[in-house]
PDB file with one MODEL, atoms N, CA, C and O in Angstrom:
MODEL        1
ATOM      1  N   MET A   1     103.286  98.624  79.237  1.00  0.00           N
ATOM      2  CA  MET A   1     104.193  98.478  80.349  1.00  0.00           C
ATOM      3  C   MET A   1     104.176  97.010  80.757  1.00  0.00           C
ATOM      4  O   MET A   1     103.126  96.367  80.764  1.00  0.00           O
ATOM      5  N   ARG A   2     105.332  96.498  81.091  1.00  0.00           N
ATOM      6  CA  ARG A   2     105.444  95.096  81.457  1.00  0.00           C
ATOM      7  C   ARG A   2     106.140  94.949  82.795  1.00  0.00           C
ATOM      8  O   ARG A   2     106.744  95.887  83.315  1.00  0.00           O
ATOM      9  N   GLY A   3     106.039  93.758  83.330  1.00  0.00           N
ATOM     10  CA  GLY A   3     106.711  93.442  84.579  1.00  0.00           C
ATOM     11  C   GLY A   3     107.277  92.042  84.499  1.00  0.00           C
ATOM     12  O   GLY A   3     107.137  91.352  83.490  1.00  0.00           O
ATOM     13  N   ASN A   4     107.923  91.631  85.585  1.00  0.00           N
ATOM     14  CA  ASN A   4     108.569  90.342  85.638  1.00  0.00           C
ATOM     15  C   ASN A   4     108.293  89.715  86.997  1.00  0.00           C
ATOM     16  O   ASN A   4     108.295  90.404  88.017  1.00  0.00           O
ATOM     17  N   ILE A   5     108.053  88.386  87.008  1.00  0.00           N
ATOM     18  CA  ILE A   5     107.822  87.656  88.251  1.00  0.00           C
ATOM     19  C   ILE A   5     108.924  86.616  88.390  1.00  0.00           C
ATOM     20  O   ILE A   5     109.153  85.818  87.481  1.00  0.00           O
ATOM     21  N   THR A   6     109.606  86.628  89.534  1.00  0.00           N
ATOM     22  CA  THR A   6     110.691  85.690  89.802  1.00  0.00           C
ATOM     23  C   THR A   6     110.417  84.977  91.121  1.00  0.00           C
ATOM     24  O   THR A   6     110.049  85.608  92.112  1.00  0.00           O
ATOM     25  N   ARG A   7     110.599  83.666  91.126  1.00  0.00           N
ATOM     26  CA  ARG A   7     110.401  82.905  92.356  1.00  0.00           C
ATOM     27  C   ARG A   7     111.567  83.149  93.304  1.00  0.00           C
ATOM     28  O   ARG A   7     112.725  83.062  92.896  1.00  0.00           O
ATOM     29  N   ARG A   8     111.273  83.456  94.568  1.00  0.00           N
ATOM     30  CA  ARG A   8     112.314  83.726  95.562  1.00  0.00           C
ATOM     31  C   ARG A   8     112.418  82.605  96.590  1.00  0.00           C
ATOM     32  O   ARG A   8     113.500  82.354  97.121  1.00  0.00           O
ATOM     33  N   GLY A   9     111.336  81.946  96.870  1.00  0.00           N
ATOM     34  CA  GLY A   9     111.309  80.856  97.844  1.00  0.00           C
ATOM     35  C   GLY A   9     110.134  79.959  97.526  1.00  0.00           C
ATOM     36  O   GLY A   9     109.554  80.043  96.443  1.00  0.00           O
ATOM     37  N   LYS A  10     109.779  79.097  98.472  1.00  0.00           N
ATOM     38  CA  LYS A  10     108.686  78.166  98.222  1.00  0.00           C
ATOM     39  C   LYS A  10     107.355  78.898  98.021  1.00  0.00           C
ATOM     40  O   LYS A  10     106.555  78.503  97.173  1.00  0.00           O
ATOM     41  N   HIS A  11     107.115  79.955  98.793  1.00  0.00           N
ATOM     42  CA  HIS A  11     105.870  80.706  98.692  1.00  0.00           C
ATOM     43  C   HIS A  11     106.137  82.204  98.574  1.00  0.00           C
ATOM     44  O   HIS A  11     105.364  83.015  99.085  1.00  0.00           O
ATOM     45  N   SER A  12     107.218  82.572  97.910  1.00  0.00           N
ATOM     46  CA  SER A  12     107.609  83.977  97.822  1.00  0.00           C
ATOM     47  C   SER A  12     107.971  84.315  96.376  1.00  0.00           C
ATOM     48  O   SER A  12     108.657  83.550  95.698  1.00  0.00           O
ATOM     49  N   TRP A  13     107.498  85.472  95.922  1.00  0.00           N
ATOM     50  CA  TRP A  13     107.716  85.904  94.542  1.00  0.00           C
ATOM     51  C   TRP A  13     108.186  87.351  94.532  1.00  0.00           C
ATOM     52  O   TRP A  13     107.711  88.162  95.327  1.00  0.00           O
ATOM     53  N   ARG A  14     109.118  87.684  93.639  1.00  0.00           N
ATOM     54  CA  ARG A  14     109.590  89.061  93.495  1.00  0.00           C
ATOM     55  C   ARG A  14     109.022  89.621  92.199  1.00  0.00           C
ATOM     56  O   ARG A  14     109.168  89.033  91.128  1.00  0.00           O
ATOM     57  N   LEU A  15     108.367  90.777  92.324  1.00  0.00           N
ATOM     58  CA  LEU A  15     107.817  91.474  91.165  1.00  0.00           C
ATOM     59  C   LEU A  15     108.765  92.602  90.805  1.00  0.00           C
ATOM     60  O   LEU A  15     109.186  93.366  91.674  1.00  0.00           O
ATOM     61  N   LYS A  16     109.099  92.711  89.541  1.00  0.00           N
ATOM     62  CA  LYS A  16     109.963  93.781  89.060  1.00  0.00           C
ATOM     63  C   LYS A  16     109.182  94.517  87.984  1.00  0.00           C
ATOM     64  O   LYS A  16     108.640  93.899  87.068  1.00  0.00           O
ATOM     65  N   TYR A  17     109.126  95.845  88.097  1.00  0.00           N
ATOM     66  CA  TYR A  17     108.366  96.630  87.127  1.00  0.00           C
ATOM     67  C   TYR A  17     108.972  98.017  86.986  1.00  0.00           C
ATOM     68  O   TYR A  17     109.688  98.492  87.868  1.00  0.00           O
ATOM     69  N   GLU A  18     108.673  98.653  85.869  1.00  0.00           N
ATOM     70  CA  GLU A  18     109.124 100.012  85.621  1.00  0.00           C
ATOM     71  C   GLU A  18     108.077 100.951  86.213  1.00  0.00           C
ATOM     72  O   GLU A  18     106.933 100.976  85.761  1.00  0.00           O
ATOM     73  N   ALA A  19     108.472 101.725  87.228  1.00  0.00           N
ATOM     74  CA  ALA A  19     107.528 102.512  88.017  1.00  0.00           C
ATOM     75  C   ALA A  19     106.940 103.688  87.250  1.00  0.00           C
ATOM     76  O   ALA A  19     105.747 103.967  87.364  1.00  0.00           O
ATOM     77  N   VAL A  20     107.747 104.366  86.486  1.00  0.00           N
ATOM     78  CA  VAL A  20     107.279 105.500  85.688  1.00  0.00           C
ATOM     79  C   VAL A  20     107.922 105.394  84.320  1.00  0.00           C
ATOM     80  O   VAL A  20     108.815 104.577  84.095  1.00  0.00           O
ATOM     81  N   ALA A  21     107.460 106.224  83.421  1.00  0.00           N
ATOM     82  CA  ALA A  21     108.063 106.233  82.092  1.00  0.00           C
ATOM     83  C   ALA A  21     109.535 106.624  82.192  1.00  0.00           C
ATOM     84  O   ALA A  21     109.949 107.276  83.150  1.00  0.00           O
ATOM     85  N   ARG A  22     110.299 106.232  81.223  1.00  0.00           N
ATOM     86  CA  ARG A  22     111.732 106.523  81.211  1.00  0.00           C
ATOM     87  C   ARG A  22     111.978 108.029  81.281  1.00  0.00           C
ATOM     88  O   ARG A  22     111.298 108.817  80.625  1.00  0.00           O
ATOM     89  N   ASP A  23     112.959 108.407  82.086  1.00  0.00           N
ATOM     90  CA  ASP A  23     113.364 109.812  82.188  1.00  0.00           C
ATOM     91  C   ASP A  23     114.262 110.102  80.991  1.00  0.00           C
ATOM     92  O   ASP A  23     115.443 109.757  80.996  1.00  0.00           O
ATOM     93  N   TRP A  24     113.705 110.729  79.980  1.00  0.00           N
ATOM     94  CA  TRP A  24     114.429 110.930  78.717  1.00  0.00           C
ATOM     95  C   TRP A  24     115.580 111.915  78.864  1.00  0.00           C
ATOM     96  O   TRP A  24     116.503 111.898  78.050  1.00  0.00           O
ATOM     97  N   ALA A  25     115.552 112.771  79.878  1.00  0.00           N
ATOM     98  CA  ALA A  25     116.648 113.723  80.069  1.00  0.00           C
ATOM     99  C   ALA A  25     117.933 113.005  80.476  1.00  0.00           C
ATOM    100  O   ALA A  25     119.017 113.345  80.002  1.00  0.00           O
ATOM    101  N   THR A  26     117.808 112.007  81.357  1.00  0.00           N
ATOM    102  CA  THR A  26     118.985 111.276  81.814  1.00  0.00           C
ATOM    103  C   THR A  26     119.107 109.910  81.157  1.00  0.00           C
ATOM    104  O   THR A  26     120.175 109.298  81.200  1.00  0.00           O
ATOM    105  N   GLY A  27     118.029 109.424  80.550  1.00  0.00           N
ATOM    106  CA  GLY A  27     118.046 108.116  79.907  1.00  0.00           C
ATOM    107  C   GLY A  27     117.907 106.958  80.877  1.00  0.00           C
ATOM    108  O   GLY A  27     118.111 105.808  80.490  1.00  0.00           O
ATOM    109  N   LYS A  28     117.562 107.237  82.143  1.00  0.00           N
ATOM    110  CA  LYS A  28     117.459 106.192  83.151  1.00  0.00           C
ATOM    111  C   LYS A  28     116.028 105.669  83.276  1.00  0.00           C
ATOM    112  O   LYS A  28     115.058 106.399  83.072  1.00  0.00           O
ATOM    113  N   ARG A  29     115.927 104.382  83.617  1.00  0.00           N
ATOM    114  CA  ARG A  29     114.646 103.765  83.902  1.00  0.00           C
ATOM    115  C   ARG A  29     114.446 103.731  85.414  1.00  0.00           C
ATOM    116  O   ARG A  29     115.417 103.635  86.165  1.00  0.00           O
ATOM    117  N   HIS A  30     113.213 103.808  85.860  1.00  0.00           N
ATOM    118  CA  HIS A  30     112.895 103.764  87.283  1.00  0.00           C
ATOM    119  C   HIS A  30     112.286 102.404  87.591  1.00  0.00           C
ATOM    120  O   HIS A  30     111.084 102.197  87.424  1.00  0.00           O
ATOM    121  N   ILE A  31     113.132 101.478  88.043  1.00  0.00           N
ATOM    122  CA  ILE A  31     112.723 100.105  88.317  1.00  0.00           C
ATOM    123  C   ILE A  31     112.437  99.948  89.808  1.00  0.00           C
ATOM    124  O   ILE A  31     113.176 100.458  90.650  1.00  0.00           O
ATOM    125  N   GLU A  32     111.345  99.228  90.126  1.00  0.00           N
ATOM    126  CA  GLU A  32     111.007  98.933  91.514  1.00  0.00           C
ATOM    127  C   GLU A  32     110.773  97.439  91.657  1.00  0.00           C
ATOM    128  O   GLU A  32     110.415  96.757  90.697  1.00  0.00           O
ATOM    129  N   TRP A  33     110.983  96.935  92.885  1.00  0.00           N
ATOM    130  CA  TRP A  33     110.772  95.531  93.203  1.00  0.00           C
ATOM    131  C   TRP A  33     109.829  95.433  94.379  1.00  0.00           C
ATOM    132  O   TRP A  33     109.878  96.252  95.298  1.00  0.00           O
ATOM    133  N   VAL A  34     108.963  94.422  94.350  1.00  0.00           N
ATOM    134  CA  VAL A  34     108.037  94.148  95.449  1.00  0.00           C
ATOM    135  C   VAL A  34     108.044  92.649  95.689  1.00  0.00           C
ATOM    136  O   VAL A  34     108.060  91.869  94.736  1.00  0.00           O
ATOM    137  N   THR A  35     108.032  92.234  96.952  1.00  0.00           N
ATOM    138  CA  THR A  35     107.943  90.819  97.287  1.00  0.00           C
ATOM    139  C   THR A  35     106.506  90.494  97.660  1.00  0.00           C
ATOM    140  O   THR A  35     105.878  91.201  98.449  1.00  0.00           O
ATOM    141  N   VAL A  36     105.995  89.409  97.078  1.00  0.00           N
ATOM    142  CA  VAL A  36     104.639  88.939  97.355  1.00  0.00           C
ATOM    143  C   VAL A  36     104.743  87.533  97.928  1.00  0.00           C
ATOM    144  O   VAL A  36     105.450  86.685  97.383  1.00  0.00           O
ATOM    145  N   ARG A  37     104.050  87.292  99.010  1.00  0.00           N
ATOM    146  CA  ARG A  37     104.021  85.951  99.600  1.00  0.00           C
ATOM    147  C   ARG A  37     102.688  85.310  99.246  1.00  0.00           C
ATOM    148  O   ARG A  37     101.634  85.933  99.377  1.00  0.00           O
ATOM    149  N   GLY A  38     102.741  84.070  98.799  1.00  0.00           N
ATOM    150  CA  GLY A  38     101.533  83.343  98.400  1.00  0.00           C
ATOM    151  C   GLY A  38     101.811  82.544  97.139  1.00  0.00           C
ATOM    152  O   GLY A  38     102.932  82.092  96.908  1.00  0.00           O
ATOM    153  N   THR A  39     100.789  82.380  96.339  1.00  0.00           N
ATOM    154  CA  THR A  39     100.919  81.601  95.113  1.00  0.00           C
ATOM    155  C   THR A  39     101.355  82.494  93.955  1.00  0.00           C
ATOM    156  O   THR A  39     101.366  83.720  94.064  1.00  0.00           O
ATOM    157  N   ARG A  40     101.711  81.855  92.853  1.00  0.00           N
ATOM    158  CA  ARG A  40     102.077  82.617  91.654  1.00  0.00           C
ATOM    159  C   ARG A  40     100.883  83.431  91.160  1.00  0.00           C
ATOM    160  O   ARG A  40     101.050  84.545  90.665  1.00  0.00           O
ATOM    161  N   LYS A  41      99.675  82.872  91.295  1.00  0.00           N
ATOM    162  CA  LYS A  41      98.461  83.600  90.900  1.00  0.00           C
ATOM    163  C   LYS A  41      98.330  84.888  91.704  1.00  0.00           C
ATOM    164  O   LYS A  41      97.950  85.922  91.155  1.00  0.00           O
ATOM    165  N   ASP A  42      98.644  84.838  93.012  1.00  0.00           N
ATOM    166  CA  ASP A  42      98.607  86.042  93.845  1.00  0.00           C
ATOM    167  C   ASP A  42      99.596  87.076  93.319  1.00  0.00           C
ATOM    168  O   ASP A  42      99.289  88.267  93.255  1.00  0.00           O
ATOM    169  N   ALA A  43     100.785  86.611  92.946  1.00  0.00           N
ATOM    170  CA  ALA A  43     101.812  87.511  92.421  1.00  0.00           C
ATOM    171  C   ALA A  43     101.372  88.117  91.092  1.00  0.00           C
ATOM    172  O   ALA A  43     101.594  89.303  90.847  1.00  0.00           O
ATOM    173  N   GLU A  44     100.748  87.311  90.232  1.00  0.00           N
ATOM    174  CA  GLU A  44     100.266  87.818  88.942  1.00  0.00           C
ATOM    175  C   GLU A  44      99.179  88.866  89.140  1.00  0.00           C
ATOM    176  O   GLU A  44      99.157  89.881  88.445  1.00  0.00           O
ATOM    177  N   ARG A  45      98.266  88.619  90.099  1.00  0.00           N
ATOM    178  CA  ARG A  45      97.213  89.599  90.384  1.00  0.00           C
ATOM    179  C   ARG A  45      97.795  90.911  90.894  1.00  0.00           C
ATOM    180  O   ARG A  45      97.369  91.989  90.479  1.00  0.00           O
ATOM    181  N   GLU A  46      98.773  90.816  91.796  1.00  0.00           N
ATOM    182  CA  GLU A  46      99.391  92.021  92.359  1.00  0.00           C
ATOM    183  C   GLU A  46     100.138  92.807  91.285  1.00  0.00           C
ATOM    184  O   GLU A  46     100.055  94.034  91.255  1.00  0.00           O
ATOM    185  N   LEU A  47     100.869  92.118  90.401  1.00  0.00           N
ATOM    186  CA  LEU A  47     101.579  92.794  89.323  1.00  0.00           C
ATOM    187  C   LEU A  47     100.600  93.484  88.387  1.00  0.00           C
ATOM    188  O   LEU A  47     100.846  94.613  87.963  1.00  0.00           O
ATOM    189  N   ALA A  48      99.498  92.828  88.060  1.00  0.00           N
ATOM    190  CA  ALA A  48      98.476  93.442  87.203  1.00  0.00           C
ATOM    191  C   ALA A  48      97.883  94.680  87.870  1.00  0.00           C
ATOM    192  O   ALA A  48      97.646  95.692  87.211  1.00  0.00           O
ATOM    193  N   ARG A  49      97.641  94.595  89.198  1.00  0.00           N
ATOM    194  CA  ARG A  49      97.092  95.746  89.926  1.00  0.00           C
ATOM    195  C   ARG A  49      98.067  96.921  89.915  1.00  0.00           C
ATOM    196  O   ARG A  49      97.661  98.065  89.709  1.00  0.00           O
ATOM    197  N   ILE A  50      99.345  96.642  90.133  1.00  0.00           N
ATOM    198  CA  ILE A  50     100.366  97.691  90.155  1.00  0.00           C
ATOM    199  C   ILE A  50     100.509  98.334  88.784  1.00  0.00           C
ATOM    200  O   ILE A  50     100.556  99.560  88.680  1.00  0.00           O
ATOM    201  N   ILE A  51     100.579  97.531  87.738  1.00  0.00           N
ATOM    202  CA  ILE A  51     100.745  98.065  86.380  1.00  0.00           C
ATOM    203  C   ILE A  51      99.537  98.903  85.981  1.00  0.00           C
ATOM    204  O   ILE A  51      99.689  99.946  85.345  1.00  0.00           O
ATOM    205  N   THR A  52      98.339  98.456  86.348  1.00  0.00           N
ATOM    206  CA  THR A  52      97.128  99.239  86.056  1.00  0.00           C
ATOM    207  C   THR A  52      97.175 100.576  86.788  1.00  0.00           C
ATOM    208  O   THR A  52      96.838 101.609  86.210  1.00  0.00           O
ATOM    209  N   ALA A  53      97.590 100.567  88.055  1.00  0.00           N
ATOM    210  CA  ALA A  53      97.680 101.809  88.830  1.00  0.00           C
ATOM    211  C   ALA A  53      98.695 102.770  88.210  1.00  0.00           C
ATOM    212  O   ALA A  53      98.463 103.979  88.182  1.00  0.00           O
ATOM    213  N   ILE A  54      99.807 102.248  87.719  1.00  0.00           N
ATOM    214  CA  ILE A  54     100.816 103.098  87.083  1.00  0.00           C
ATOM    215  C   ILE A  54     100.249 103.735  85.824  1.00  0.00           C
ATOM    216  O   ILE A  54     100.414 104.936  85.606  1.00  0.00           O
ATOM    217  N   GLU A  55      99.580 102.937  84.990  1.00  0.00           N
ATOM    218  CA  GLU A  55      99.033 103.448  83.734  1.00  0.00           C
ATOM    219  C   GLU A  55      97.936 104.476  83.961  1.00  0.00           C
ATOM    220  O   GLU A  55      97.766 105.392  83.157  1.00  0.00           O
ATOM    221  N   GLU A  56      97.184 104.330  85.062  1.00  0.00           N
ATOM    222  CA  GLU A  56      96.119 105.278  85.378  1.00  0.00           C
ATOM    223  C   GLU A  56      96.617 106.469  86.186  1.00  0.00           C
ATOM    224  O   GLU A  56      95.852 107.397  86.450  1.00  0.00           O
ATOM    225  N   GLY A  57      97.882 106.459  86.581  1.00  0.00           N
ATOM    226  CA  GLY A  57      98.451 107.572  87.340  1.00  0.00           C
ATOM    227  C   GLY A  57      98.125 107.540  88.819  1.00  0.00           C
ATOM    228  O   GLY A  57      98.239 108.566  89.489  1.00  0.00           O
ATOM    229  N   ARG A  58      97.723 106.392  89.350  1.00  0.00           N
ATOM    230  CA  ARG A  58      97.365 106.279  90.764  1.00  0.00           C
ATOM    231  C   ARG A  58      98.468 105.672  91.606  1.00  0.00           C
ATOM    232  O   ARG A  58      98.312 105.578  92.824  1.00  0.00           O
ATOM    233  N   HIS A  59      99.572 105.260  91.016  1.00  0.00           N
ATOM    234  CA  HIS A  59     100.648 104.578  91.748  1.00  0.00           C
ATOM    235  C   HIS A  59     101.452 105.570  92.577  1.00  0.00           C
ATOM    236  O   HIS A  59     101.877 106.613  92.081  1.00  0.00           O
ATOM    237  N   VAL A  60     101.654 105.227  93.846  1.00  0.00           N
ATOM    238  CA  VAL A  60     102.471 106.033  94.748  1.00  0.00           C
ATOM    239  C   VAL A  60     103.639 105.175  95.191  1.00  0.00           C
ATOM    240  O   VAL A  60     103.447 104.067  95.692  1.00  0.00           O
ATOM    241  N   LYS A  61     104.847 105.680  95.010  1.00  0.00           N
ATOM    242  CA  LYS A  61     106.035 104.934  95.390  1.00  0.00           C
ATOM    243  C   LYS A  61     106.086 104.804  96.909  1.00  0.00           C
ATOM    244  O   LYS A  61     105.974 105.807  97.614  1.00  0.00           O
ATOM    245  N   PRO A  62     106.255 103.577  97.429  1.00  0.00           N
ATOM    246  CA  PRO A  62     106.337 103.402  98.882  1.00  0.00           C
ATOM    247  C   PRO A  62     107.597 104.060  99.459  1.00  0.00           C
ATOM    248  O   PRO A  62     108.663 104.006  98.846  1.00  0.00           O
ATOM    249  N   HIS A  63     107.473 104.670 100.619  1.00  0.00           N
ATOM    250  CA  HIS A  63     108.624 105.278 101.270  1.00  0.00           C
ATOM    251  C   HIS A  63     108.421 105.233 102.766  1.00  0.00           C
ATOM    252  O   HIS A  63     107.346 104.869 103.243  1.00  0.00           O
ATOM    253  N   THR A  64     109.443 105.600 103.503  1.00  0.00           N
ATOM    254  CA  THR A  64     109.417 105.488 104.961  1.00  0.00           C
ATOM    255  C   THR A  64     109.172 106.815 105.653  1.00  0.00           C
ATOM    256  O   THR A  64     109.510 106.958 106.828  1.00  0.00           O
ATOM    257  N   MET A  65     108.603 107.779 104.974  1.00  0.00           N
ATOM    258  CA  MET A  65     108.329 109.080 105.580  1.00  0.00           C
ATOM    259  C   MET A  65     107.218 108.920 106.627  1.00  0.00           C
ATOM    260  O   MET A  65     106.214 108.253 106.380  1.00  0.00           O
ATOM    261  N   THR A  66     107.409 109.531 107.778  1.00  0.00           N
ATOM    262  CA  THR A  66     106.400 109.455 108.832  1.00  0.00           C
ATOM    263  C   THR A  66     105.417 110.611 108.703  1.00  0.00           C
ATOM    264  O   THR A  66     105.648 111.562 107.957  1.00  0.00           O
ATOM    265  N   VAL A  67     104.332 110.514 109.432  1.00  0.00           N
ATOM    266  CA  VAL A  67     103.322 111.567 109.395  1.00  0.00           C
ATOM    267  C   VAL A  67     103.901 112.864 109.945  1.00  0.00           C
ATOM    268  O   VAL A  67     103.577 113.941 109.445  1.00  0.00           O
ATOM    269  N   ALA A  68     104.761 112.780 110.977  1.00  0.00           N
ATOM    270  CA  ALA A  68     105.360 113.965 111.581  1.00  0.00           C
ATOM    271  C   ALA A  68     106.237 114.730 110.597  1.00  0.00           C
ATOM    272  O   ALA A  68     106.349 115.953 110.683  1.00  0.00           O
ATOM    273  N   GLU A  69     106.859 114.017 109.664  1.00  0.00           N
ATOM    274  CA  GLU A  69     107.723 114.686 108.677  1.00  0.00           C
ATOM    275  C   GLU A  69     106.875 115.381 107.644  1.00  0.00           C
ATOM    276  O   GLU A  69     107.408 116.003 106.725  1.00  0.00           O
TER     277      GLU A  69
ENDMDL
END
């Protein structure tokens, strides 16, 4: 699994990665983006952490659901 790092500002980076394996029934990929503020090294560390979590099955997609829901 791979990801991509794109510079967004002076200290801002956008991480793009495939969140789960391709859905072969529909042929669609599940792409997610995350913004990291800091250095490129910080962005590389965060992307490595996310990709490792996905491969180990520990990745949870962020959402806005509240505890009450």
